[in-house]
C-alpha positions as CSV (number, residue, x, y, z in Angstrom):
1,M,104.8,95.6,57.1
2,V,107.3,96.5,59.7
3,S,108.0,93.8,62.6
4,L,108.5,95.1,66.4
5,V,110.4,92.7,68.3
6,P,110.6,94.1,72.1
7,R,112.8,92.0,74.6
8,I,110.4,91.6,77.5
9,S,111.5,90.3,80.7
10,F,110.2,87.6,82.6
11,C,108.4,90.0,85.2
12,L,105.0,91.1,84.3
13,R,105.4,94.6,85.6
14,H,108.3,95.2,82.8
15,Q,106.3,93.2,80.1
16,T,103.1,95.1,80.3
17,K,105.0,98.6,80.6
18,L,107.0,97.5,77.2
19,L,103.8,96.2,75.8
20,S,102.1,99.3,76.3
21,K,105.1,101.4,74.9
22,A,104.8,98.7,71.8
23,A,101.3,99.7,70.9
24,V,101.7,103.7,71.3
25,T,104.6,103.4,68.5
26,M,102.7,101.1,66.6
27,K,99.6,103.2,66.5
28,Q,102.0,106.5,65.7
29,Q,103.1,104.2,62.5
30,Q,99.4,103.5,61.9
31,Q,100.5,99.4,61.0
32,P,99.2,96.1,63.0
33,M,101.3,95.4,66.0
34,E,103.1,92.2,65.5
35,F,105.2,91.0,68.8
36,S,107.9,88.1,68.7
37,T,108.3,87.1,72.3
38,S,108.5,84.1,74.3
39,T,105.0,83.3,74.3
40,N,104.5,84.4,70.8
41,L,101.7,86.9,71.4
42,N,100.1,88.5,68.3
43,F,98.0,91.9,69.1
44,E,96.4,93.3,66.1
45,D,94.9,95.9,67.2
46,S,94.8,98.2,70.8
47,S,91.5,96.5,72.1
48,D,93.4,93.1,72.5
49,L,96.2,94.8,74.2
50,K,94.0,96.1,76.9
51,Q,92.8,92.3,77.5
52,R,96.0,90.9,77.9
53,K,97.0,93.9,80.3
54,S,94.0,93.0,82.4
55,R,95.0,89.4,82.4
56,D,98.3,90.2,83.1
57,T,97.6,92.0,86.5
58,R,96.6,88.8,88.2
59,F,97.5,88.1,92.1
60,F,99.8,85.6,93.3
61,N,99.4,83.3,95.9
62,Q,101.7,80.4,96.5
63,V,103.8,78.8,99.1
64,T,106.0,76.3,98.7
65,L,107.2,74.3,101.9
66,L,109.6,71.5,102.8
67,G,109.9,70.1,106.1
68,R,108.5,67.4,108.9
69,V,105.5,66.5,110.0
70,G,105.3,67.6,113.7
71,K,101.8,65.3,114.8
72,N,99.8,62.7,113.1
73,P,97.2,64.7,110.9
74,V,93.9,65.1,112.1
75,L,90.7,64.4,110.5
76,V,87.7,66.8,110.7
77,G,84.4,67.0,109.4
78,R,81.8,64.5,108.1
79,E,80.4,62.7,105.0
80,G,80.9,65.2,102.1
81,I,83.2,68.0,104.1
82,E,86.1,66.5,105.5
83,V,89.5,68.4,105.9
84,S,92.3,67.1,107.4
85,F,95.2,69.4,110.0
86,F,99.3,69.0,110.2
87,P,101.5,71.1,111.8
88,L,105.0,71.3,109.3
89,A,108.2,72.3,110.6
90,T,110.4,73.9,108.5
91,V,114.1,74.8,109.8
92,M,116.7,77.7,108.6
93,Y,120.5,77.9,109.8
94,Y,122.2,81.0,110.1
95,P,125.9,81.8,111.0
96,A,126.2,83.3,114.1
97,E,129.6,84.3,116.4
98,N,132.0,82.3,117.6
99,N,131.9,79.4,114.5
100,E,128.1,78.6,116.1
101,V,125.0,77.9,113.9
102,I,121.6,79.4,115.2
103,E,118.6,77.3,114.3
104,D,115.5,78.9,113.2
105,K,112.3,76.3,113.3
106,Q,108.7,77.8,111.9
107,W,106.0,75.9,112.4
108,H,103.0,75.8,109.5
109,D,99.3,74.8,110.0
110,I,98.5,72.8,106.8
111,M,95.2,71.9,105.8
112,V,94.2,69.4,103.4
113,T,90.6,69.3,101.8
114,N,88.2,67.0,99.9
115,K,88.7,68.7,96.8
116,N,91.7,66.4,96.5
117,E,90.6,63.0,97.8
118,S,93.6,61.0,96.8
119,M,95.5,63.4,98.9
120,L,93.1,63.7,101.4
121,Y,93.6,59.9,101.9
122,F,97.1,59.3,101.9
123,V,97.6,62.5,104.3
124,T,94.6,60.8,106.9
125,N,96.0,57.0,106.7
126,K,99.6,57.5,105.7
127,L,101.4,60.4,106.7
128,R,102.8,59.9,110.4
129,K,104.8,62.5,112.6
130,G,108.5,63.0,111.8
131,D,107.7,62.1,107.8
132,R,109.7,64.4,105.8
133,V,107.2,66.0,103.2
134,Y,107.3,69.1,100.4
135,V,103.7,71.0,100.2
136,E,102.6,73.4,97.6
137,G,99.6,75.5,98.3
138,T,97.9,78.8,99.1
139,L,98.0,81.0,102.1
140,K,94.4,81.6,104.0
141,Y,93.9,83.9,106.9
142,R,90.8,83.8,109.3
143,R,90.0,85.7,112.3
144,V,89.6,84.1,115.4
145,E,87.5,84.8,118.6
146,D,88.7,83.5,122.0
147,F,86.9,85.1,125.0
148,G,86.7,88.2,123.6
149,N,90.3,88.7,121.9
150,Y,90.6,88.3,118.2
151,T,93.8,87.0,116.7
152,K,94.8,86.3,113.1
153,E,95.0,82.4,112.3
154,T,97.1,81.8,108.9
155,R,96.9,78.2,107.3
156,V,98.4,76.7,104.1
157,V,95.9,75.4,102.1
158,A,97.5,72.4,100.2
159,D,97.1,71.9,96.7
160,E,100.5,69.6,96.1
161,M,102.0,67.1,98.2
162,I,104.9,64.8,97.6
163,F,106.3,62.2,100.3
164,L,109.6,62.4,100.4
165,E,110.8,60.0,103.2
166,G,109.6,58.3,106.8
167,G,110.1,59.4,109.9
168,K,113.1,58.7,112.0
169,E,112.7,55.8,113.8
């Protein structure tokens, strides 16, 4: 039995291309396919390869932010459906002419839902303006009408949050 060991990069697009080429090669040789990769994938026929390809074409929506809380969080909602909002500031520094530094501050709207009740409790009761936090989440877009004008609102729905240090006293 011939063993085929392709070098598959971490990029899913290249992995799918290499798996497709390997499937064609093995089909031409009329032998079962054997792969040895970092995830130890073994496909016996092309139908398994098609299933794997469909799983690898997933989309990715993840945001990672590290910054300071701009205002105390606000709890909105009623029993059972509670959401907390707060702004988070991130800062990037760029070199400019004359040895000056340009500060680029971005504000992000963070939303914490009651899907994770312990995080919602922490945000509403413990998190304060100036606290430094690490936030992981997903982007959510929403179209808002304001006196006939439509604007697009972007929020980060927090999935993970790490409290790093207290605010400036």
